[in-house]
C-alpha positions in Angstrom: 0.0 0.0 0.0 1.5 3.3 -1.0 1.7 6.3 1.3 -1.1 8.1 -0.6 -3.3 5.0 -0.1 -2.6 5.0 3.6 -3.3 8.7 3.7 -6.7 8.1 1.9 -7.5 5.4 4.5 -6.7 7.7 7.4 -8.8 10.4 5.8 -11.7 8.0 5.4 -11.4 6.9 9.0 -11.4 10.5 10.0 -14.6 11.1 8.1 -16.2 8.0 9.6 -15.2 9.3 13.1 -17.0 12.6 12.3 -20.1 10.7 11.1 -20.2 8.5 14.2 -19.8 11.6 16.3 -22.8 13.1 14.7 -24.8 9.9 15.3 -23.8 10.0 19.0 -25.0 13.7 19.2 -28.3 12.7 17.6 -28.9 9.3 19.2 -26.9 9.4 22.4 -25.5 6.2 23.9 -27.6 3.8 21.8 -26.3 0.3 21.5 -25.9 0.7 17.7 -23.9 3.8 18.1 -21.6 2.1 20.7 -21.1 -0.8 18.3 -20.2 1.6 15.5 -17.7 3.3 17.8 -16.2 -0.1 18.7 -16.0 -1.0 15.0 -14.3 2.3 14.3 -11.7 1.7 17.0 -11.0 -1.8 15.7 -10.6 -0.2 12.2 -8.1 2.3 13.6 -6.1 -0.5 15.3 -6.1 -2.6 12.1 -5.0 0.4 10.0 -2.2 1.2 12.4 -1.1 -2.5 12.4 -1.3 -2.6 8.6 0.8 0.6 8.3 3.5 -0.6 10.7 3.7 -4.2 9.4 2.0 -4.6 6.0 1.5 -8.1 4.7 3.4 -9.2 1.7 1.8 -8.2 -1.6 0.5 -11.0 -3.8 1.5 -11.3 -7.3 -1.4 -11.8 -9.7 -0.8 -13.7 -12.9 -2.6 -12.6 -16.0 -5.8 -14.5 -16.5 -6.6 -16.0 -19.8 -9.5 -14.6 -21.7 -12.3 -17.1 -22.2 -14.1 -16.6 -25.5 -17.7 -17.7 -25.7 -18.7 -18.5 -29.3 -21.7 -16.8 -30.8 -22.7 -19.9 -32.7 -26.0 -21.6 -31.9 -25.7 -24.1 -29.1 -27.4 -27.5 -28.8 -30.9 -26.7 -27.7 -31.5 -30.2 -26.4 -29.1 -29.4 -23.5 -31.7 -26.9 -22.3 -34.9 -28.9 -22.7 -36.9 -28.7 -19.5 -34.8 -25.8 -18.0 -36.6 -22.9 -16.4 -36.4 -19.5 -18.1 -37.1 -17.7 -14.9 -34.7 -14.8 -14.3 -33.0 -15.0 -17.7 -35.0 -12.2 -19.3 -36.4 -14.3 -22.1 -40.0 -13.4 -21.5 -40.8 -12.7 -25.2 -39.9 -16.2 -26.4 -42.0 -19.3 -26.0 -41.2 -21.4 -22.9 -39.4 -24.7 -23.3 -41.3 -27.9 -23.0 
């Protein structure tokens, strides 16, 4: 993680701290507000730990592109399948 990325993280945590402060002002000592404050403190601890001792970066290998042919597929493979959720409402249903 670069220094600018760490600075962005710190800025975001600061904004979150302000937002939770506003919630505390509005809702007081509600359980949900306390949990958010607890989560924020855990985030601060984790960010500090990450900055002091970052884990090793992983190397990603390039993924091969998978090409799907536009040719017509064997319709028998789909016999009896449901069309629900596929967006094919205008075509006749399979039998």
